[in-house]
N, C-alpha and C positions, 0 to 999 in steps of 0.2 A: 382062468385066478387068478396066471399069472398079473395077465394083463387089469386087472382089479386091484390087487397087490401093487403096482406102482402107480392108479389113481390114488390108493389111497396114500401113497407118500408125497405127493404133490400137495395131500391137504393135513398133514404132519408136518409139512417144516413150512408151508402157508401160515397154519395157524398153532395156537395156546389153543389145543380143542377144549380144554377144563374152563378156562375163559368166557367162553361162547358157552358153556353148560352141557358140551355134547358130549357123550362117553365115545370113547376111540372104540371100543370092541362094539358098539350099537351101530356109529358109522362105518365103518367097516363091512357088517351086516348085511347095509343098504346097498352098500358098494357092489358087495355080491348078488345082491337080491335084484339088482336093478341090471345087473351082468348077465341075469339068468332070463333077462327081459326083453336083450336082444339077441333076435336072431340071426343066423345063418347067410347071410345076404349080401350079395354082393359089395353093398355101399352103407347100409344105411345098418353098421354090426358093433360090437362089441371095440373093434379095431378103431374104427370112426371112432365112437366117443372115446379112447384112450387121446385117440389125435387132436381132435378139435378142444377134451380137456389140456391136454401139453400146451396146444395153441394160450388158450386161456389164460394158461400156469406163467408161461413167459411174457403172455402181455401185461398181464399183473405183476411179474417180481423184475422189471427190465422196463420198464415208464415209470414216472412219478406217479402212476393210477394207487399204488400202496399210500402215498400221501394224501391225496385228494379224496379217495372213496376210506367208507368207515369197513372194518372188519365184517360188520355183517354184508356189506354191499359186495363185497370183495369172497366174503363167502357165500354169497348167492350167484353172484357168477359165474365161482366156480362148481357151485354143484346142479346149476343148468347148463352148462357146461357137458358134465357126467349123461345126465337124463334129456338132454333134446329132441334126442329120436330115438329113446325106449319103444320096443313093442312096436316100431316102424312096420307095417302090412308089405312094404316094398312096392309100395304105387304112389301114382300120383295124387293131389288131392280132388286134380282136375277126374283124375280117374274115378276116385271113389264118388265125386259129386255126380256123373254121368252116371254111374251103374248103382247109381241109387241105394249104396253100400247101408251095411247097418250103424258102423261108424258116421256118415253123410248123413244123415236121418238123425245120430243122438248129438247132433250138433249142428245141426239147421242148415248143413252146406258153407257154414265159416270156421272157416281154418281150422279144416277137418281134424288132420294127422295134428296141427301144435296142439290144438286142444286133448285131442291123444295122448300127446306123451306128455302134456301137462300132470291131465288126470291119473295116467297113470302113475308118474311119478307119485303124487301124492297118496293113491290107493296104496302103491307100494310101502309106504311110508307109516301106515296105519296098520301094515301086517303084523300083527300078536308074536311076541321075541324077538323082535327086534331093537 
């Protein structure tokens, strides 16, 4: 929960969420839900998500990116960093394909994990009460 709070602070610092028509509490609940869907893995875990999000935040705020990118693009970059490995199974794409896993079959052996992370992020957005 602490990491989710830190991640939320990046958004609060960078954006006026009202201007983006995003409810602050909805975003907070979404970040927490994403956090719950990171697993206790040695690497692809919530701490990794927070590190990548922090890097994206620093990249956006310490370069001229804010001048070159729209607010929506900046938000997309930051939220993408948050969700980039959500629900990671701890395997590689090659393992998923070679083992003919359910994920590999679902995504036709193409960018299996990347498609899964993206799909999971959007599926979580559609959950009721977010």
